[in-house]
N, C-alpha and C positions, 0 to 999 in steps of 0.2 A: 139607878132608873129603872134597872129592871124589877128589884125591890119594891122601890115607888109602886109602880103600877099592879105588882101583887097584890100591898101591902091597900090598894085601892079597891081588891076583890077580883081581881081580871085574871083569867087565867096564866098560866106561866108561858105557854105558849104564845098565846097572844101579845100576854107583856113584852118580852124578849123580841119580836117582831118589830111592835109598837115602839119600842124603846133603841130596836137599832135602826128603825126609818128617823126616829127623832133625834139622834144623834149624827146619821148623815147628813141630814138639813141643817143641824145646829153647826156643822163644820162647811158646807159645801155653798149654804146661801150668804154668810160670811165673808165666806173667798171670793165668791162674783164681786161683791158690794167693796171685797179689797181689791180685787183686779181693774175695774173702775176707776178708784181711787189712786193707784199706784201707776198708769198708765198718764192720768196728770199730772203726777210728782215727777214721771219723767221727764215730761214736759217740762215744766218746772225748772226740773235742776238742769236742762240741754240750754235751756234759755238764756238760765242766769249764768253758767259757763261761754256764753256766746255772748253776753250783756244785752240778751232782750228781754222782754216782758215774757214772753210764752201765753197759755189763754187767760185773757180776764175780763170776758165780755158774758159769758154765758153762766148766770149765777153768779153770787158773792164770789170775787177774789176768781171767777173763772171755773169755780169749784165742779159746776153740772156741763161743764164740757164734754168729760167722754159718756154723761148720760144722752147730751143730745147727737151725739156722734152715733151711739148707740141706736137711738133712734131711726138716725140718719140710713144707715144699712138695713135696717130693720123691712122701710118703707121702701129699700130697692129693688127691680123684679131681680130673680135670679136667673141668670141666665149660665143655659148648658150647652158648649158646643155640640153642634151637631154629629162632628165623629168623635167626641167623647163615649166612653162605658161608663153611661147614666149611671148605674148602680153603687161604682167600685169611685165611680165622680163624685158622688154624693155620699158615701161613705166615708172614705174617705175625712173629711173636717171633723164626722162625729168621733171617729177612733181617737185623734188627736186630742181633743175635747175630752173624752172620758177618761182614758187614759194619765192625763194631767189630773183629773180630779181622784184617783182612785189611789194613788201613792199618800195621798193625806190620812188615812184610815190609821195608819200606822203612827203618826206624828204626835209625841207627846205634851201638852199644851202646858202642863204642870204635873206632878206628882201624883200618878195615877189617872190623868184626864187625858186618856188616850181613845179611839174610837175599837178597834183591835188592838190589845197586847198582847201580841203574839210574841214566840221566844225568838222566832226567825226574823224579825223584823226588818232588817238592814238586808237581808236576802231578798223580801218580799221589794222591799222599793227597788233596788238593783232589776230585779224581773221585770216590776212596771215601768218602769222608764227605759227598757229595754225595747218595747213594746211600742212605744213612740215613732220611733222610725216606719215603721206598716205604715201611718199612715200619709207619712212624706211620701214614701214610696206609692200607694196606691193614688196617692193626688197625684206626682211627678207620669206618673204612666197612665192610669183613664184620662186624662188632658187630653192626649194624644198630639201633642206640642214638643218641638222640639228642645224649647229651652225649659220650660218646666221641668220635661223628665232629664235635664243636662243637670238642674238643680238637686232634683231627687237622688240622685246618684252620688252629686257632693255630698247631698246631707247624711244620706244613710253609710257613708264612706267615712264622712267627719265623726258622725257618733257612736259608729259601731268601734274606731281610732281611739277615741277620748275613752266609752267607757272599760274598755280594756285596764287602761291606767288610773280608773277612779277605782277599779275591784281591786287591783292590788293595792292600791294609796291606802283603803279602806281597813285591808287585814290587819295594818299597825293598829288602828283604831280596835277593831277587834280582839286583838291581842292584849293591848294595854289593857281595855276592858273586861277580855272575857267572855264576853256574851255577845250575842248577835240582836238583844233587846233592845229596841230604842231609849227606853227606862233607866236600865242599866245602865248602858253607857252613858247616860248624861251623869250618874249617882256617881258613876267610876271619876266622873270628873273636880267630885268637892274635896276643894285641899288640894289638889295635884299639883298644880305648878306652884315650885317654888314653897310649896308645903301651904301657902296662903292665896290663893287664885283658883281659881274654881271653873279650869278648862286645860283641855289638851294642849294647847297651842302654845301653853307657855314652856312645855318640856321639848328639850334640845332636839331629841328623838324626833318627836311628829312635828314639830313646827313648819320643817320644811314639806310635810307631807298635809299640812296646812294649805300652804302657799300652792303647792303644785294643784291640791283639791280645788280651791277658789279659782284658779286658772282652766283649768277642765270643767270648770262646771261655766263658765264661758262659754266655752266651747259648744259645750252639750248642749246647751239652749242656744246657740247659733246666735250670739249677743257679741257686738263689737270688741277687740278687732276679729275675731271670726264668724261674723255673720256672710259667707261668702255664698251660703244658699240666694242671697239678696240682693248681689253683686248686680246694683242696679246697670251700669256701663256693660254688663254684661251677657246679664240675664233677664233683662227687663224688670221683673219682680219676685223672681225663682217658682218657685214648684206653688204659688198662691196665684199668677198671673190669670190663669183663666177663672179664678174663683170670683163672685161678688155677693152682695146681699147676706144674708147671714152666714151661709156657709163658709165667706171668708171670713167674717167676725168669731166663727167658731175656732178657726187658726190663730185667730188674733188673742182671741181670750184665752187659749188653751197655751200659747206660746208665755203669756203674761204669766198664768198657773206654775207653769212650770220654772221659772224665771223666778219667783217666790216659795217653790219647793226648795231651790237650789241653794236661797238664798237663807231659808231654814236648817237646810242640811248642815250648814256650813258652821251655822251656830249652834246645831246641836251637837254635830259630831265634833267640835272642837273645840269651839267656846262655852261651854256650859249651860247652853240651851237654857233651862227657864231657870237655870240657877244664877242668884248674884253675880256679880265679878269680882268679889271677895269672899272667902269665908268668914265673914263677921255676923255674929248673932243679929244684931239690927236692922240688918239687909232682909233676912229672908221675912221681916214684917210683912216687905212688898210683894204680892202676887207673882207669881212664877211666870204667871204668863206677859205680864207686864215686862217681865225680864225679856223673856223669848222675843215679844215685837218689837223691844226697844234693840236688838241684835240684829233682828231681820232685817228692819229698816234702816239700818247701818249697811250691812251685806247690800241693800237695793242703790241703796245711794253710791258704794263702789262701783255696784253694776252701771250704772247710769252716770259715771263721773268716768269710767276708762271707757264708755260708749262714744264721749262726747270730747272726748282728749284723745283717742290713739288711733293711728290709723289702719285701716284692713291689710290684715297679710296677704300675702300671695298664698293660692293654694299648695304650692311646693313647702312653702314655709311651715303652712298649718299643718301639714303631715308630718315634717321631720321635725316637728316638735312634742310631735301624740309618739310618736314610734322611736324615733332614735334618741328622745331627749327626757320626757316624763317615763315611758316605760323601763328603759334599762338603770334609771335613780328609783323608781320604784319597789323594783323587783332588789337593790341592792340594799334598800332601804329595809325591806323585809329581813334580809338576812343579820341587819346588824338588830334591828329591834329586838326579833327572837331569838339571837346572841345574848342580848344585853337583858333579855326576862330569864334567860335559862341559867345566868352567872347570878343575879338578885335574886328572882321570885322562886327560883325552883330548884336551886341548886341544894 
């Protein structure tokens, strides 16, 4: 894109700046529209599983329901508790929303179609995703209310616990791909499974990691059955209790942007990303972005399916799964994978 602007006679520095801004908008604006539509899809899936109709009044088939809800919260009054820390109270949802968008900079939508094709893309995602906990903690503490504070403490412990396991899980992917670059990780999956499937998930050593990563994704985004941060019977509505209007909407948008990100990471890291499912020449005629979107939608359906069917964990069960099951297994699997690669690839 920068070269295009330069060919139009634009100064190289200006061309780079304009191309970067255009790339950001090209990702951020469709992402916001996608968030609105997956909220609608989420509610439709829950309704179908519960034998209800779901949103069906606003717009054709209820497609405009999310936009109506957005207009409603936009027109509401922003209420700030008198005893709250005003500055931190207002900046917390902004942090959550901004961090949720920043991670998309290194996601490859097709071969070379990435805003920032950096060599440490996976490390960047881990670093950015770990910053999301600051918005949660600040919102709970700044509200100066005990239930949001309890929820913020739960959320921070939950996110930190499962980020440790996710870090070790991703080491296995990096060992097989021999790169932290997201594009290279996708390319390394071409024909990897059984020689014909474009996925790490069909590798017997990596399949257990793919399953643990999917479950950890649910916990990292506080989705059911790990939504202890919003346990209504215990915490009213979690760390968002004191928020209203657009500040609440920013939390909502950030949460669903994170869900989309985790669905994308499942597709990119273990199931071939923008590659077709089978390493067969005619399938490559379909644009890579179509394959990636199809995989994202599949994993989002799994997220919604789990939320509609699996009962909520107790907090001790949540912690035990992260520290006593996923952490030791992921550590053991790193030894198995590194030993296997030493014997086969580097012997």
